[in-house]
N, C-alpha and C positions, 0 to 999 in steps of 0.2 A: 321298396325297404328301405334303400340308402336314404331316404328323406325321414322314414321314423326311426332309424339308428340316430340319425343328428339330434330329432326333436326330441328324445329320450335324454339324450346326452346334455342336449340346453336345458331341459325341464331339471335334471337331477346335477348340475354342473357343481354347484356350492356344497352338498353333501359327499361326492365325490373328493371335493379337497379335504372337508371336515372331517373325514376317513383317514386319508392320507396323513394328516396332520397328526391324527391320532396315534398313528401308526411310531412317526415320527419320534414321539413325544417319551417312546422305552428305550433306555440306554440299553440296547438290545449287543454289548460287546463281547463279541465270542472270547475274544484274547484273556478278557480277567475274569479270574474265578467268581471274586464279589459280585457277579454280574447275573450269575448262575438262574436268581431268581425272575432276573428282567427277562433274560432270554425265555423261560419258561412262559410268562407272561406276555410278550410279544407271539409267539408259538401259539397259543392257546387265541391270542384275539386274532392272526389270521385265518386259522381254523374257521372260526365264526364268521369272519366278514368271506368266508368261500360259501358258507352255508348260508349267509344273508343274501348273496349275490347269485344264489339258484343253482350251486352244488348239489348233486344229489347223494355225495357223502363226503365226508371231509374228518378226518384224524390226525391227533398230534402222535408220531411214532418214534419211539426209544432208539436211539443208538448209543454207543459206549460214551459218544460227547453230548453236544447239545442234539435235541429231538429234531425230526424231519416233519415239517407237515405235508400230507397229502390229501389231494381233493380229486374230485370228478363229477362230471356232468357228463353220462353215457346218455346219449338220444335215441341211437340206431347203432347196431355192433359193426352191421354191414359197414357203415359210413368211414370214413378215414377218421383216426384220433390223432390230436394235435397235443405234445407234452412240453409244458410249459416249464420250463425252469427257472429257480429266481433263489435269491437267497433273504434272509428276513435279520442276519446279523449284519454289525456295522464297523469300523476300524474306530480303533479309539481315537478321543476327539485331540488327545496333548498335540501340540502346547496350547493351553486354555487363553491362554492371557493374548493372543493372537485371534480369539473371534470375537468379532462385534456384539455377538448376541451369543446366549446358552445353546449350546449343540443340540440339546434335546430341548428347548425351547423353538420351535420354530416363528420363526418371523418372516411375515411376506413384506417384501418393498422393491420397487419397481419391476412388481411382476413376476420376481421370482420366490421363491420359497429357499430360506436359507435354513439347514439344520443338517447333523450329521445324517447321512442316510437318504438323504432327500434324495439324490440323483443314482446310489450305488447303494442298497438297489431296491430302496423301499417302493421307493415312487415311481420307478420303473417297473417292478413285478406286479405292481397293484394296478396298471394300465390294463393288464390281462385280467385282474378279477373283474373290472369295472365294464370292461369289453364282453365277457361272458353274460354281464348281466344287461346290460342292453341287449342283446342276441337273444336272452333267456326270455327277456319281457317283452320281446316285440316278436316270440315264437317264429325268429328266424336261424337258429343255430345251424349250420350246414355240415358239423363236425363233431365228435366227440372231445373232449378236452379234459386233460389230466393235469394236475397240479404238483409238480415235485419243488417245494419249498425250505433251502435247508438253513440250517442255523450255525454253519462252518466253514462258510465261502473265505472268509477273510483271515483265517487259519489253514487255508490248504486243504480243506476239504478230508481231514485225517480219518474220519468214518463211512463217506461216502460210497464210498466203492463196495465196501463190506454191503450197504445197505440195499445198492442196486442191484448185488450179483444176488442177494436174497431175496429180491422180488422183483423179477423179473416178469412173471407174467401180470402184477401188478400195474407194472408199469410200460407195459406193450403199448406200443404207439407207432406210428409213421414216419414221424416228424418231430423232432426237438425245436422248440422255439425259444429263444433266449433274449430278452431286453436287458443287457448289461454292458452296454457300449455308447457310443455316440455318432450323430450326424456330424459332418462338418460345418453345416449352419442349417437353419429354416430354409434359407434362399436355395442352398447345394446339398440337398439330401444325399445321403451316402449311405450303403448298406457294407458291413465287415465281413467281408471271406474268410477272415481268418483271423485266429488271436497267436499270440508267441506266448510259447512256453514260457517256464521257469526252474532257478534253484534257485533256493535262499539258506543261506549258511551264516553261519557265525563264529567268529574267531577270537581266540583269548591268548594273550601274549603275556608269559610271566617272566620277571627277571629278579629282582631280591627276593628273598623271602620274608618279605614287611618292608612297608613303606619307607622311605629313607628322609634325611633332613639334604635337600639338594645342596647347599653348602658344603655340609661335610662330605659328602658321595658324589656330588655331581661332576660329570668330568672322566671320572674313574668307573663308573658302574652303569653300565647301558640301561637306558630310560625305556620302559616297554611301549609309553606312546609314540616317542620317535623313532623305535624301532616297528611299529605297527602301520607309523606313517609311509616309512619308506618302503614295504612291503607292497601296500594300496599304491602308490606311485608308480611301481614299477610294473602293475598290472598293463597300464597303457602306453605305447611308442609315441613319438613326435608328431606322428600321423592320426594320435588317437586310435590305433588301431589295437587288439587285444593282444597281448605278448604271452598269455598262459598257452605252453606249448599243446597242441592238439585242438585248441580251442574250435577253431575255423572246419576241420577236418570233414565235418557230414553236411556242412552248410549247403543248404539246396540257394544256387544262386538263381535269382529273379533273372527271367530272360526279358530280353528289349523288349521284349512287347508288353510284359508285365509292367513292366519300369513307365511305357508310354502312357499304359492306362492311368499307373497311379497319376501321372504327370498331369491328367485331364482336373484332379482334384485343385480347385484356387485356392494359391497359396501366398500371400502377404509378407513378407518375409520383415518388411519395417514395421506391421501392425503387429506380428507375432512376438517382435522383442519388445515392442511398446506395450504389450501387453502384459508380458511378465517380468518388466522392468528390469530388462538384461541388455547389453551394451552389445553382445556379438550372441551368435549360437555356436555351437560347439557340437565334435562329433567326429565321427571315423571319415576321412580323406576321402573323395570322389563321391562322394555320395550326398542327395540332398536331404532338406530336414524330415521331409515326409517318410524318404526311404530309410532312413536312420532308425526312425520310431515306427517301421512296420515290416521292412524285409530284409535288416540287418540284426544280427545278435549284438546284446549290450551287456554291460559290466557296470554294476552302479553302489556306491558305498551308502547303505540307506540310515548308519546311525555308527557313530565311534565316542567315546568315552573312558574315564581312567581319570586316575588323580581329582587333584580337589577342583570341583566345581561349584562349590557355595561362596556363599557372600564374601566381599571381602579376600585377601592374600592367604596364603598357605604356601610356603616353601618347601614342596614334597617333592622326592621323585618317587611314583609309584610303581607299587610292587604289580599292578597289571594293567593293561588295556584289554578293550574289548571294539570290536566294530562288527556290522550285521551288514552283509553281502549279496546284491542279490544280480543274477544273471536273467535276461530277458533271452527266450531261445525261439530261433526260426525254424521251419519246417527241416524233416532229417536230421536236427539234432534231439538228442535224449539225455531229458535231465539226471536220469543216473548217472551216463557217463561225466555229462560237464560237472555234478558235483564233485563224483572221486577227482576230475581233472584240477576242481579250485579247491579241495580239500588236500589233496598230493602238494600243490603248487605253492601252497602256506606252510605247512606244515617242513616241507622239505628244503624250502627257501629261507628256514629261520635264520637270521643274524645271528651270530655267534655271542652270548653273553643272555639269551633269551629262549623260552622253550614256547611253540606255538601248540595250539590246540585247537583243530576248526571240525564243526559239528553240523549235520544237515539240519533244518529247520523243516521246510515241504517244497516241494516242487513239481511240476504238473508238464503235460507235451503241449508243444504245439498245435495248431488244428487248422487247417483249411479246408473253406465250402467249395464246390465246382459252382461256376456260376452258370454251367449248363442244367443244375438241379431244378428239378421243377416246384421244390423247396424255395431254392432262392429266387425263381422266375415269379412264383405267387408273392413273397415279399416284394420285388422292385413293381410289380403290376399293382399291390397295394399302394404302395410308395406313390406311384406315380399317379391314379386316381384321388387319393388328397392333398399330393403337394405340385400337382399339375405338371411334373416334370421327370423324367428317368432318375432315378438314382446312380450314382458313380460307386463302383465297387473298390472298395479301400482294405489294406490291411490294418486291424486293431493292433495298437501296440500294448496294451493288456494281456492278460493272462487270465483265463477260468479253468484252472487246474483240473476238473472235471470232467470235460470235454471229451478229451479221445476214450476215457473210460466211458462213460454214456456211450457211445459210439459203439465200441466195441462189445459191452455188455447185451445192448438193445437192440442191434444190429441196423441203425436208422442214421440218417445226417442229422448235422445241427444246422439251423438257420440264425443268424444273428441280427435281431431287428432291432437296436437300440435306437430312444429318442432323448439321448441326453447331448452335452456338449465337451468337445473338450476344456472348455474353460471351468467348468461345474466344480474346480477346485476338490475333484475326488481326491480321499485320503489329506485331503489339508483343510486348515482352517476356514472358516465360512464355507463350506460344502453348500451349492445350490444347485435348484432345478427350477427351471423357467417354466410357469403354469401354464404357457402357448404351448410346450413340448409335452407335458403331460397329458391336455386336451388334445394335442395333435395325435399322440401316440393311442390314447382311448377312439380315438375317431379312425383310425388307420387299420388295427389290429383284427376288426371284423372283416376288413375286404379282404387279409390274407385267408382266413378260415372260407370264406368264400369262393377266392379262387384257386385254393390248395384243394378243395372237394372238387371243383371242376376239371382241375387241371388231371 
């Protein structure tokens, strides 16, 4: 059967690519209201591709925001059911001037497809659609498969919790499988055993009641940009430790054994710096780069603006300044608690002369999968089958806000089985997905179903 899977994939490889490229051409940007029709167009295409690939049922289902695409292939109710979660929405592509090609005009270069959403998450969830086709066409399905492909992951999944709670019977499964993460490399395969949580806020600092002439008023009136910058700078101490009171209170400190396991992943700091174009790494003292991005919480400034930013000069003392700030959270931290700490910190520490207002954008909880769980073991065995070596368990630095809600509502564990790379420029200009990774994912996923059914 394994030979039949590979033969079918090889025969249809170009079509598998062409179909993925068609998805990438749709600017399904959930954050932009003007893209509502494109979101619907993309959802409709996902539905059609599920049906084309063998789903017995697929439909676009409404939420209070962008729709969810649901699909299923039920071969035998007595067999295990795998629920595949993914998202068809993408991040905004700005700044557009930094793209080497159009973000929604896929370009293939050096074995990579460059386009927004290629790795996050259209290319990755579509691997599962094609894996189902392969198993279906070769009469070798060993599990039932359900698909939950949402359209609001990039804006925090604000409507998915309600959808899941109202559709528990429809989504009932034995395991949830997600490909929205990365391998360390094709030579060193890894499996994420967890994702960090998220708290995302926006801060507004207001000074004078209008923009002022910086010559007439500068030095006499507090500048909101300066005050906001000072507030932000105060969030870390000289050891890059977060200073917000209570921030670390609930952090689950990784054991020595967990840190040793993480250290098994090869890491070349010089190569890391060279690839990113930086001269020095940065982060919390006492932890390695991989630990800082996996087992420790962080606080980052995601955007800051205010005053005049157009062409040329304008000597203005602005009335307002703004910032978007996010915290990545680790096990035992609560996004609700951290959000309150962040908002309180910024509002209560407002320098004299300005007022500060902070509010939540969205958040999500951290998630960890036990490595002795049979779903993880099935994924590890599948990776070993196609890569020829055991994967190393690692902690993912990103967040998938819906994970804890999915487990709570459906009562099953999640397995992260991503095939992207950390260097895929997620959320950045020139996002890419290696074709080798795309095809390897399609090759590997059927083995997960086989081994999960056997387990």
